[in-house]
A tleap script that builds the chain and sets N, CA, C and O, in Angstrom:
source leaprc.protein.ff14SB
mol = sequence {
  NMET LYS LYS ILE VAL LEU PHE SER LEU LEU
  LEU ALA GLY LEU PHE PHE SER GLY CYS LYS
  ASP ILE PRO SER GLY SER MET MET ASP LYS
  GLU PHE ASP LYS VAL ARG ALA THR VAL LYS
  SER LEU LEU GLY GLU GLU TYR GLU ALA VAL
  ASN PHE ARG VAL THR LYS GLU GLY TYR VAL
  GLY ASP GLN LYS ASN GLU TYR GLU VAL ASP
  TYR LYS PHE ASP LEU ASN LYS PRO VAL PRO
  ILE VAL GLY VAL GLN LYS ASP ILE PRO GLY
  SER LEU LYS PHE GLU LYS LYS GLU SER GLY
  TRP GLU CYS THR LEU ASN THR GLY ASN ALA
  LEU GLU PHE PHE ASN LEU MET CLYS
}
set mol.1.N position { 41.950 -4.181 14.549 }
set mol.1.CA position { 40.728 -4.829 15.169 }
set mol.1.C position { 39.659 -3.912 15.708 }
set mol.1.O position { 38.485 -4.276 15.766 }
set mol.2.N position { 40.151 -2.468 16.187 }
set mol.2.CA position { 39.201 -1.782 16.339 }
set mol.2.C position { 38.451 -1.331 15.425 }
set mol.2.O position { 37.266 -1.103 15.671 }
set mol.3.N position { 39.012 -1.100 14.135 }
set mol.3.CA position { 38.331 -0.731 12.769 }
set mol.3.C position { 37.157 -1.893 12.592 }
set mol.3.O position { 35.984 -1.533 12.482 }
set mol.4.N position { 37.468 -3.114 12.572 }
set mol.4.CA position { 36.560 -3.920 12.064 }
set mol.4.C position { 35.588 -3.943 13.566 }
set mol.4.O position { 34.415 -3.922 13.191 }
set mol.5.N position { 35.623 -3.964 14.521 }
set mol.5.CA position { 34.399 -3.686 15.583 }
set mol.5.C position { 33.774 -2.620 15.248 }
set mol.5.O position { 32.547 -2.673 15.339 }
set mol.6.N position { 34.239 -1.668 14.888 }
set mol.6.CA position { 33.675 -0.230 14.591 }
set mol.6.C position { 32.594 -0.743 13.389 }
set mol.6.O position { 31.369 -0.749 13.511 }
set mol.7.N position { 33.112 -1.032 12.585 }
set mol.7.CA position { 32.559 -1.538 11.056 }
set mol.7.C position { 31.564 -2.382 11.357 }
set mol.7.O position { 30.517 -2.154 10.750 }
set mol.8.N position { 31.557 -3.432 12.222 }
set mol.8.CA position { 30.357 -4.401 12.531 }
set mol.8.C position { 29.412 -3.690 13.462 }
set mol.8.O position { 28.290 -4.166 13.635 }
set mol.9.N position { 29.784 -2.572 14.081 }
set mol.9.CA position { 28.518 -2.173 15.197 }
set mol.9.C position { 28.036 -1.231 14.050 }
set mol.9.O position { 26.807 -1.271 13.996 }
set mol.10.N position { 28.497 -0.520 13.251 }
set mol.10.CA position { 28.065 0.334 12.149 }
set mol.10.C position { 26.896 -0.244 11.279 }
set mol.10.O position { 25.768 0.185 11.037 }
set mol.11.N position { 27.568 -1.369 10.898 }
set mol.11.CA position { 26.667 -2.320 10.056 }
set mol.11.C position { 25.474 -2.794 10.821 }
set mol.11.O position { 24.380 -2.822 10.256 }
set mol.12.N position { 25.584 -3.111 11.875 }
set mol.12.CA position { 24.330 -3.872 12.842 }
set mol.12.C position { 23.504 -2.761 12.966 }
set mol.12.O position { 22.300 -2.930 12.769 }
set mol.13.N position { 24.016 -1.404 13.321 }
set mol.13.CA position { 23.089 -0.459 13.607 }
set mol.13.C position { 22.139 0.033 12.312 }
set mol.13.O position { 20.944 0.310 12.414 }
set mol.14.N position { 22.864 0.080 11.169 }
set mol.14.CA position { 22.346 0.262 9.926 }
set mol.14.C position { 21.265 -0.734 9.632 }
set mol.14.O position { 20.232 -0.420 9.041 }
set mol.15.N position { 21.512 -1.861 10.033 }
set mol.15.CA position { 20.446 -3.176 9.922 }
set mol.15.C position { 19.219 -2.832 10.550 }
set mol.15.O position { 18.143 -2.663 9.977 }
set mol.16.N position { 19.518 -2.715 12.098 }
set mol.16.CA position { 18.437 -2.712 12.999 }
set mol.16.C position { 17.569 -1.448 12.914 }
set mol.16.O position { 16.481 -1.496 13.489 }
set mol.17.N position { 17.929 -0.271 12.240 }
set mol.17.CA position { 17.301 0.986 12.129 }
set mol.17.C position { 16.489 1.043 10.629 }
set mol.17.O position { 15.732 1.949 10.280 }
set mol.18.N position { 16.783 0.051 9.979 }
set mol.18.CA position { 15.809 0.058 8.918 }
set mol.18.C position { 14.530 -0.874 9.180 }
set mol.18.O position { 13.572 -0.847 8.407 }
set mol.19.N position { 14.577 -1.966 10.678 }
set mol.19.CA position { 13.787 -2.888 10.638 }
set mol.19.C position { 12.424 -1.913 11.502 }
set mol.19.O position { 12.347 -1.846 12.728 }
set mol.20.N position { 11.614 -1.347 10.703 }
set mol.20.CA position { 10.413 -0.828 11.621 }
set mol.20.C position { 9.143 -1.979 11.571 }
set mol.20.O position { 9.011 -2.830 10.691 }
set mol.21.N position { 8.534 -1.840 12.373 }
set mol.21.CA position { 7.201 -2.789 12.675 }
set mol.21.C position { 6.203 -2.255 11.901 }
set mol.21.O position { 5.269 -1.792 12.556 }
set mol.22.N position { 6.112 -2.177 10.702 }
set mol.22.CA position { 4.774 -1.549 9.885 }
set mol.22.C position { 4.817 -2.446 8.545 }
set mol.22.O position { 5.786 -3.134 8.224 }
set mol.23.N position { 3.738 -2.345 7.885 }
set mol.23.CA position { 3.628 -3.000 6.722 }
set mol.23.C position { 4.804 -2.545 5.587 }
set mol.23.O position { 4.918 -1.326 5.463 }
set mol.24.N position { 5.691 -3.383 4.743 }
set mol.24.CA position { 6.630 -2.780 4.090 }
set mol.24.C position { 5.969 -2.005 2.715 }
set mol.24.O position { 4.841 -2.083 2.228 }
set mol.25.N position { 7.081 -1.286 2.340 }
set mol.25.CA position { 6.521 -0.775 1.087 }
set mol.25.C position { 5.936 -1.483 -0.038 }
set mol.25.O position { 4.920 -1.151 -0.648 }
set mol.26.N position { 6.919 -2.824 -0.324 }
set mol.26.CA position { 6.470 -3.660 -1.111 }
set mol.26.C position { 5.148 -4.476 -0.729 }
set mol.26.O position { 4.534 -5.165 -1.544 }
set mol.27.N position { 4.813 -4.324 0.518 }
set mol.27.CA position { 3.074 -4.806 0.324 }
set mol.27.C position { 2.191 -3.871 0.100 }
set mol.27.O position { 1.045 -4.166 -0.237 }
set mol.28.N position { 2.624 -2.516 0.267 }
set mol.28.CA position { 1.483 -1.378 -0.306 }
set mol.28.C position { 1.939 -1.539 -1.931 }
set mol.28.O position { 0.957 -1.385 -2.658 }
set mol.29.N position { 2.816 -1.731 -2.453 }
set mol.29.CA position { 3.065 -1.806 -4.136 }
set mol.29.C position { 2.165 -2.803 -4.579 }
set mol.29.O position { 1.433 -2.590 -5.545 }
set mol.30.N position { 2.153 -4.059 -3.850 }
set mol.30.CA position { 1.551 -5.198 -4.201 }
set mol.30.C position { -0.072 -4.709 -4.491 }
set mol.30.O position { -0.639 -4.821 -5.578 }
set mol.31.N position { -0.712 -4.097 -3.151 }
set mol.31.CA position { -1.895 -3.469 -3.431 }
set mol.31.C position { -2.312 -2.753 -4.198 }
set mol.31.O position { -3.471 -2.855 -4.601 }
set mol.32.N position { -1.207 -1.521 -4.750 }
set mol.32.CA position { -1.391 -0.538 -5.714 }
set mol.32.C position { -1.461 -1.390 -6.965 }
set mol.32.O position { -2.166 -0.913 -7.854 }
set mol.33.N position { -0.869 -2.565 -7.223 }
set mol.33.CA position { -1.012 -3.117 -8.310 }
set mol.33.C position { -2.331 -3.597 -8.741 }
set mol.33.O position { -2.786 -3.427 -9.872 }
set mol.34.N position { -3.022 -4.315 -7.608 }
set mol.34.CA position { -4.301 -4.549 -7.564 }
set mol.34.C position { -5.301 -3.603 -8.039 }
set mol.34.O position { -6.244 -4.035 -8.704 }
set mol.35.N position { -5.199 -2.293 -7.760 }
set mol.35.CA position { -5.852 -0.960 -7.922 }
set mol.35.C position { -5.596 -0.939 -9.415 }
set mol.35.O position { -6.601 -0.812 -10.115 }
set mol.36.N position { -4.455 -1.038 -10.008 }
set mol.36.CA position { -4.151 -0.809 -11.419 }
set mol.36.C position { -4.786 -1.649 -12.273 }
set mol.36.O position { -5.247 -1.211 -13.327 }
set mol.37.N position { -4.913 -3.212 -11.862 }
set mol.37.CA position { -5.695 -4.169 -12.503 }
set mol.37.C position { -7.002 -3.989 -12.411 }
set mol.37.O position { -7.644 -4.567 -13.288 }
set mol.38.N position { -7.794 -3.191 -11.401 }
set mol.38.CA position { -8.954 -3.159 -11.035 }
set mol.38.C position { -9.423 -2.022 -12.358 }
set mol.38.O position { -10.299 -2.170 -13.210 }
set mol.39.N position { -8.573 -0.994 -12.160 }
set mol.39.CA position { -9.030 0.088 -13.073 }
set mol.39.C position { -8.929 -0.422 -14.535 }
set mol.39.O position { -9.825 -0.017 -15.276 }
set mol.40.N position { -8.151 -1.103 -14.988 }
set mol.40.CA position { -8.061 -1.542 -16.409 }
set mol.40.C position { -9.236 -2.754 -16.935 }
set mol.40.O position { -9.579 -3.095 -18.067 }
set mol.41.N position { -9.698 -3.254 -15.458 }
set mol.41.CA position { -10.598 -4.287 -15.595 }
set mol.41.C position { -11.930 -3.557 -16.065 }
set mol.41.O position { -12.527 -3.777 -17.119 }
set mol.42.N position { -12.295 -2.604 -15.030 }
set mol.42.CA position { -13.444 -1.891 -15.082 }
set mol.42.C position { -13.751 -0.792 -15.988 }
set mol.42.O position { -14.926 -0.584 -16.289 }
set mol.43.N position { -12.514 0.162 -16.599 }
set mol.43.CA position { -12.582 1.131 -17.327 }
set mol.43.C position { -12.078 0.921 -18.731 }
set mol.43.O position { -12.345 1.759 -19.593 }
set mol.44.N position { -11.171 -0.437 -19.086 }
set mol.44.CA position { -10.572 -0.507 -20.275 }
set mol.44.C position { -9.037 -0.389 -20.267 }
set mol.44.O position { -8.479 0.379 -19.484 }
set mol.45.N position { -8.348 -1.162 -21.150 }
set mol.45.CA position { -6.978 -1.199 -21.094 }
set mol.45.C position { -6.387 0.363 -21.577 }
set mol.45.O position { -5.263 0.820 -21.369 }
set mol.46.N position { -7.409 0.933 -22.209 }
set mol.46.CA position { -6.623 2.338 -21.993 }
set mol.46.C position { -6.456 3.139 -20.869 }
set mol.46.O position { -5.611 4.034 -20.873 }
set mol.47.N position { -7.121 2.933 -19.968 }
set mol.47.CA position { -7.033 3.627 -18.635 }
set mol.47.C position { -5.986 2.868 -17.591 }
set mol.47.O position { -5.825 1.651 -17.508 }
set mol.48.N position { -5.436 3.710 -16.958 }
set mol.48.CA position { -4.292 3.487 -15.974 }
set mol.48.C position { -4.303 4.224 -14.643 }
set mol.48.O position { -4.612 5.407 -14.499 }
set mol.49.N position { -4.016 3.575 -13.910 }
set mol.49.CA position { -3.894 4.104 -12.470 }
set mol.49.C position { -2.538 4.655 -12.087 }
set mol.49.O position { -1.698 3.755 -12.087 }
set mol.50.N position { -2.004 5.954 -11.728 }
set mol.50.CA position { -1.180 6.613 -11.968 }
set mol.50.C position { -0.722 7.583 -10.620 }
set mol.50.O position { -1.599 8.148 -9.967 }
set mol.51.N position { 0.423 7.694 -10.340 }
set mol.51.CA position { 0.693 8.555 -9.171 }
set mol.51.C position { 0.209 8.473 -8.161 }
set mol.51.O position { -0.518 9.393 -7.785 }
set mol.52.N position { 0.434 7.327 -7.335 }
set mol.52.CA position { -0.108 6.920 -6.224 }
set mol.52.C position { 0.885 7.696 -4.975 }
set mol.52.O position { 2.114 7.688 -5.039 }
set mol.53.N position { 0.152 8.317 -3.913 }
set mol.53.CA position { 0.515 8.787 -3.300 }
set mol.53.C position { -0.170 8.592 -1.662 }
set mol.53.O position { -1.393 8.583 -1.523 }
set mol.54.N position { 0.459 8.491 -0.866 }
set mol.54.CA position { 0.113 7.997 0.486 }
set mol.54.C position { -0.297 9.367 1.349 }
set mol.54.O position { 0.515 10.292 1.374 }
set mol.55.N position { -1.323 9.460 1.921 }
set mol.55.CA position { -1.849 10.839 2.308 }
set mol.55.C position { -2.006 11.040 3.753 }
set mol.55.O position { -2.119 12.117 4.337 }
set mol.56.N position { -1.998 9.634 4.344 }
set mol.56.CA position { -1.846 9.520 5.878 }
set mol.56.C position { -1.622 7.973 6.005 }
set mol.56.O position { -2.149 7.088 5.331 }
set mol.57.N position { -0.670 7.849 7.077 }
set mol.57.CA position { -0.924 6.348 7.362 }
set mol.57.C position { -0.511 6.312 9.042 }
set mol.57.O position { 0.154 7.215 9.548 }
set mol.58.N position { -0.930 5.320 9.691 }
set mol.58.CA position { -0.579 4.903 11.302 }
set mol.58.C position { -1.437 3.944 11.794 }
set mol.58.O position { -2.473 3.461 11.338 }
set mol.59.N position { -0.709 3.724 12.983 }
set mol.59.CA position { -1.622 2.513 13.863 }
set mol.59.C position { -2.900 2.817 13.907 }
set mol.59.O position { -3.199 3.984 13.653 }
set mol.60.N position { -3.775 2.022 14.178 }
set mol.60.CA position { -4.940 2.185 14.853 }
set mol.60.C position { -5.192 1.553 16.198 }
set mol.60.O position { -5.497 0.363 16.277 }
set mol.61.N position { -5.068 2.333 17.265 }
set mol.61.CA position { -5.507 1.814 18.635 }
set mol.61.C position { -4.010 1.682 19.218 }
set mol.61.O position { -3.038 2.053 18.562 }
set mol.62.N position { -3.920 1.186 20.356 }
set mol.62.CA position { -2.405 1.286 21.151 }
set mol.62.C position { -1.817 0.004 20.769 }
set mol.62.O position { -0.609 -0.048 20.535 }
set mol.63.N position { -2.620 -1.127 20.676 }
set mol.63.CA position { -2.112 -2.542 20.261 }
set mol.63.C position { -1.096 -2.643 19.183 }
set mol.63.O position { -0.369 -3.632 19.089 }
set mol.64.N position { -1.035 -1.620 18.355 }
set mol.64.CA position { 0.085 -1.547 17.128 }
set mol.64.C position { -0.256 -2.929 16.158 }
set mol.64.O position { 0.640 -3.455 15.497 }
set mol.65.N position { -1.547 -3.403 16.159 }
set mol.65.CA position { -1.605 -4.713 15.528 }
set mol.65.C position { -2.583 -4.441 14.021 }
set mol.65.O position { -2.873 -5.268 13.157 }
set mol.66.N position { -2.879 -3.222 14.085 }
set mol.66.CA position { -3.693 -2.397 12.742 }
set mol.66.C position { -3.219 -1.380 12.469 }
set mol.66.O position { -2.946 -0.486 13.269 }
set mol.67.N position { -3.002 -1.365 10.955 }
set mol.67.CA position { -2.279 -0.146 10.442 }
set mol.67.C position { -3.022 0.007 9.357 }
set mol.67.O position { -3.341 -0.934 8.631 }
set mol.68.N position { -3.435 1.509 9.120 }
set mol.68.CA position { -4.324 2.005 7.892 }
set mol.68.C position { -3.311 2.879 7.050 }
set mol.68.O position { -2.322 3.400 7.564 }
set mol.69.N position { -3.586 2.978 5.930 }
set mol.69.CA position { -3.014 3.897 4.745 }
set mol.69.C position { -4.225 4.328 4.188 }
set mol.69.O position { -5.231 3.677 3.907 }
set mol.70.N position { -3.934 5.746 4.049 }
set mol.70.CA position { -4.717 6.489 3.014 }
set mol.70.C position { -4.028 6.909 2.000 }
set mol.70.O position { -2.872 7.311 2.133 }
set mol.71.N position { -4.728 6.863 0.714 }
set mol.71.CA position { -3.862 7.053 -0.291 }
set mol.71.C position { -4.671 7.791 -1.551 }
set mol.71.O position { -5.881 7.585 -1.653 }
set mol.72.N position { -4.133 8.469 -2.304 }
set mol.72.CA position { -4.565 9.049 -3.785 }
set mol.72.C position { -4.083 8.423 -4.896 }
set mol.72.O position { -3.005 7.832 -4.959 }
set mol.73.N position { -4.948 8.562 -5.845 }
set mol.73.CA position { -4.111 8.199 -7.293 }
set mol.73.C position { -4.864 8.804 -8.190 }
set mol.73.O position { -5.950 9.274 -7.852 }
set mol.74.N position { -4.367 8.897 -9.592 }
set mol.74.CA position { -4.718 9.678 -10.546 }
set mol.74.C position { -4.908 8.663 -11.791 }
set mol.74.O position { -4.220 7.648 -11.910 }
set mol.75.N position { -5.905 9.041 -12.698 }
set mol.75.CA position { -6.101 8.184 -13.927 }
set mol.75.C position { -5.387 9.075 -15.074 }
set mol.75.O position { -5.434 10.301 -15.180 }
set mol.76.N position { -4.683 8.106 -15.946 }
set mol.76.CA position { -3.956 9.010 -17.034 }
set mol.76.C position { -4.807 9.677 -18.197 }
set mol.76.O position { -4.281 10.359 -19.076 }
set mol.77.N position { -6.357 9.387 -18.114 }
set mol.77.CA position { -7.180 10.140 -18.596 }
set mol.77.C position { -8.428 10.329 -18.073 }
set mol.77.O position { -8.858 9.329 -17.498 }
set mol.78.N position { -9.208 11.347 -18.082 }
set mol.78.CA position { -10.569 11.462 -17.698 }
set mol.78.C position { -11.621 10.320 -18.117 }
set mol.78.O position { -11.601 9.759 -19.212 }
set mol.79.N position { -12.356 10.110 -17.297 }
set mol.79.CA position { -13.552 9.098 -17.615 }
set mol.79.C position { -14.602 9.954 -17.990 }
set mol.79.O position { -15.006 10.925 -17.350 }
set mol.80.N position { -15.211 9.339 -19.566 }
set mol.80.CA position { -16.199 10.220 -20.071 }
set mol.80.C position { -17.467 10.256 -18.951 }
set mol.80.O position { -17.532 9.520 -17.966 }
set mol.81.N position { -18.390 11.214 -19.307 }
set mol.81.CA position { -19.526 11.605 -18.526 }
set mol.81.C position { -19.244 12.152 -16.929 }
set mol.81.O position { -19.730 13.131 -16.363 }
set mol.82.N position { -18.314 11.184 -16.449 }
set mol.82.CA position { -17.998 11.451 -14.782 }
set mol.82.C position { -17.020 12.384 -14.682 }
set mol.82.O position { -17.028 13.159 -13.726 }
set mol.83.N position { -15.942 12.448 -15.746 }
set mol.83.CA position { -14.920 13.639 -15.592 }
set mol.83.C position { -13.766 13.146 -14.435 }
set mol.83.O position { -12.833 13.941 -14.318 }
set mol.84.N position { -13.726 12.277 -13.812 }
set mol.84.CA position { -12.962 11.862 -12.667 }
set mol.84.C position { -11.836 11.545 -13.294 }
set mol.84.O position { -11.886 10.766 -14.246 }
set mol.85.N position { -10.576 12.117 -12.851 }
set mol.85.CA position { -9.286 11.882 -13.055 }
set mol.85.C position { -8.257 12.071 -12.031 }
set mol.85.O position { -7.300 11.298 -11.989 }
set mol.86.N position { -8.387 13.115 -11.138 }
set mol.86.CA position { -7.079 13.357 -10.322 }
set mol.86.C position { -7.846 13.139 -8.864 }
set mol.86.O position { -9.053 13.278 -8.666 }
set mol.87.N position { -6.823 12.759 -7.888 }
set mol.87.CA position { -7.062 12.642 -6.506 }
set mol.87.C position { -8.201 11.452 -6.071 }
set mol.87.O position { -8.900 11.571 -5.064 }
set mol.88.N position { -8.262 10.483 -6.838 }
set mol.88.CA position { -9.111 9.491 -6.347 }
set mol.88.C position { -8.537 9.029 -4.812 }
set mol.88.O position { -7.340 8.823 -4.612 }
set mol.89.N position { -9.498 8.910 -3.846 }
set mol.89.CA position { -8.973 8.245 -2.733 }
set mol.89.C position { -9.194 6.728 -2.595 }
set mol.89.O position { -10.015 6.088 -3.252 }
set mol.90.N position { -8.358 6.227 -1.659 }
set mol.90.CA position { -8.353 4.668 -1.364 }
set mol.90.C position { -7.905 4.469 0.020 }
set mol.90.O position { -7.325 5.377 0.616 }
set mol.91.N position { -8.096 3.550 0.458 }
set mol.91.CA position { -7.642 3.211 1.663 }
set mol.91.C position { -6.908 1.427 1.961 }
set mol.91.O position { -7.518 0.465 1.493 }
set mol.92.N position { -6.029 1.286 2.497 }
set mol.92.CA position { -5.687 -0.010 2.873 }
set mol.92.C position { -5.778 -0.130 4.522 }
set mol.92.O position { -5.678 0.777 5.349 }
set mol.93.N position { -5.967 -1.326 4.699 }
set mol.93.CA position { -6.054 -1.837 5.905 }
set mol.93.C position { -5.134 -3.246 6.333 }
set mol.93.O position { -5.454 -4.392 6.016 }
set mol.94.N position { -4.075 -2.912 7.027 }
set mol.94.CA position { -3.190 -4.362 7.431 }
set mol.94.C position { -3.485 -4.562 9.051 }
set mol.94.O position { -3.552 -3.719 9.946 }
set mol.95.N position { -3.620 -5.866 9.080 }
set mol.95.CA position { -3.611 -6.479 10.177 }
set mol.95.C position { -2.489 -7.427 10.441 }
set mol.95.O position { -2.120 -8.225 9.579 }
set mol.96.N position { -1.847 -7.335 11.829 }
set mol.96.CA position { -0.798 -8.070 11.974 }
set mol.96.C position { -0.966 -9.624 12.556 }
set mol.96.O position { -1.266 -9.917 13.713 }
set mol.97.N position { -0.715 -10.474 11.541 }
set mol.97.CA position { -1.089 -11.968 12.266 }
set mol.97.C position { 0.118 -12.417 12.596 }
set mol.97.O position { 1.100 -11.675 12.594 }
set mol.98.N position { 0.181 -13.926 12.976 }
set mol.98.CA position { 1.222 -14.663 13.680 }
set mol.98.C position { 2.335 -14.523 12.375 }
set mol.98.O position { 3.523 -14.360 12.653 }
set mol.99.N position { 1.943 -14.586 11.095 }
set mol.99.CA position { 2.865 -14.896 10.113 }
set mol.99.C position { 3.465 -13.462 9.616 }
set mol.99.O position { 4.327 -13.407 8.739 }
set mol.100.N position { 2.920 -12.289 10.269 }
set mol.100.CA position { 3.319 -11.014 9.695 }
set mol.100.C position { 2.052 -10.341 9.223 }
set mol.100.O position { 0.926 -10.838 9.197 }
set mol.101.N position { 2.402 -9.188 8.872 }
set mol.101.CA position { 1.196 -8.267 8.439 }
set mol.101.C position { 0.817 -8.773 6.976 }
set mol.101.O position { 1.514 -9.183 6.048 }
set mol.102.N position { -0.823 -8.551 7.157 }
set mol.102.CA position { -1.471 -9.124 5.852 }
set mol.102.C position { -2.487 -7.851 5.438 }
set mol.102.O position { -2.943 -7.076 6.279 }
set mol.103.N position { -2.697 -7.789 4.340 }
set mol.103.CA position { -3.694 -6.715 4.080 }
set mol.103.C position { -5.181 -7.485 3.968 }
set mol.103.O position { -5.488 -8.478 3.309 }
set mol.104.N position { -5.922 -6.713 4.793 }
set mol.104.CA position { -7.348 -7.118 4.930 }
set mol.104.C position { -8.414 -6.515 4.299 }
set mol.104.O position { -9.525 -7.030 4.169 }
set mol.105.N position { -8.058 -5.338 3.874 }
set mol.105.CA position { -9.091 -4.341 3.163 }
set mol.105.C position { -8.024 -3.326 2.282 }
set mol.105.O position { -6.984 -2.829 2.714 }
set mol.106.N position { -8.639 -3.171 0.846 }
set mol.106.CA position { -8.259 -2.375 -0.118 }
set mol.106.C position { -9.246 -1.845 -1.023 }
set mol.106.O position { -9.610 -2.482 -2.012 }
set mol.107.N position { -9.732 -0.605 -0.701 }
set mol.107.CA position { -10.798 -0.128 -0.940 }
set mol.107.C position { -11.113 -0.071 -2.575 }
set mol.107.O position { -12.220 0.045 -3.102 }
set mol.108.N position { -9.728 -0.193 -3.265 }
set mol.108.CA position { -9.631 0.141 -4.520 }
set mol.108.C position { -9.626 -0.960 -5.396 }
set mol.108.O position { -9.647 -0.864 -6.623 }
set mol.109.N position { -9.593 -2.180 -4.647 }
set mol.109.CA position { -9.734 -3.455 -5.281 }
set mol.109.C position { -11.087 -4.023 -5.306 }
set mol.109.O position { -11.502 -4.788 -4.435 }
set mol.110.N position { -11.840 -3.592 -6.433 }
set mol.110.CA position { -13.180 -3.711 -6.458 }
set mol.110.C position { -13.514 -5.354 -7.014 }
set mol.110.O position { -14.563 -5.963 -6.809 }
set mol.111.N position { -12.479 -5.791 -7.662 }
set mol.111.CA position { -12.456 -7.308 -8.062 }
set mol.111.C position { -12.388 -8.169 -7.191 }
set mol.111.O position { -13.005 -9.214 -7.396 }
set mol.112.N position { -11.717 -8.033 -6.099 }
set mol.112.CA position { -11.917 -8.614 -4.794 }
set mol.112.C position { -12.989 -8.934 -4.089 }
set mol.112.O position { -13.186 -10.030 -3.565 }
set mol.113.N position { -13.957 -7.658 -4.046 }
set mol.113.CA position { -15.116 -7.596 -3.642 }
set mol.113.C position { -16.149 -8.375 -4.676 }
set mol.113.O position { -17.130 -9.031 -4.327 }
set mol.114.N position { -15.746 -8.174 -5.876 }
set mol.114.CA position { -17.078 -8.950 -6.635 }
set mol.114.C position { -16.623 -10.365 -6.652 }
set mol.114.O position { -17.445 -11.282 -6.679 }
set mol.115.N position { -15.423 -10.560 -6.638 }
set mol.115.CA position { -15.316 -12.426 -6.381 }
set mol.115.C position { -15.987 -12.733 -5.002 }
set mol.115.O position { -16.648 -13.771 -4.971 }
set mol.116.N position { -15.923 -12.035 -3.926 }
set mol.116.CA position { -16.664 -12.290 -2.654 }
set mol.116.C position { -18.152 -12.665 -3.057 }
set mol.116.O position { -18.660 -13.712 -2.655 }
set mol.117.N position { -18.730 -11.898 -3.749 }
set mol.117.CA position { -20.232 -11.652 -4.098 }
set mol.117.C position { -20.679 -13.077 -4.956 }
set mol.117.O position { -21.859 -13.334 -5.192 }
set mol.118.N position { -19.660 -13.864 -5.337 }
set mol.118.CA position { -20.222 -15.181 -6.143 }
set mol.118.C position { -20.596 -16.225 -5.204 }
set mol.118.O position { -21.042 -17.296 -5.618 }
savepdb mol mol.pdb
quit
């Protein structure tokens, strides 16, 4: 009986320790997918956004209802004339709504910006 209780407590501890009140990794991956689509759309199918890395992340203010993520990524090959290929910066901003975290800004998603201009 003690083993069952101990196992249950251990399982509950693992479950609750994994619950942080920040945007999930899958939410960030979804936004990085938008950057990948933007790169292909603007530069062509032969270009890919690769090697995404989070360089800084954290809450904005004391209320902990806004969360910012700074990131960098590389292109699989240099852009002619411009020569840009490595350490391209971007930023994500998440706001906590009643339904949960929502990405309100992705600087690498130019396609969304152009859709707003229509």
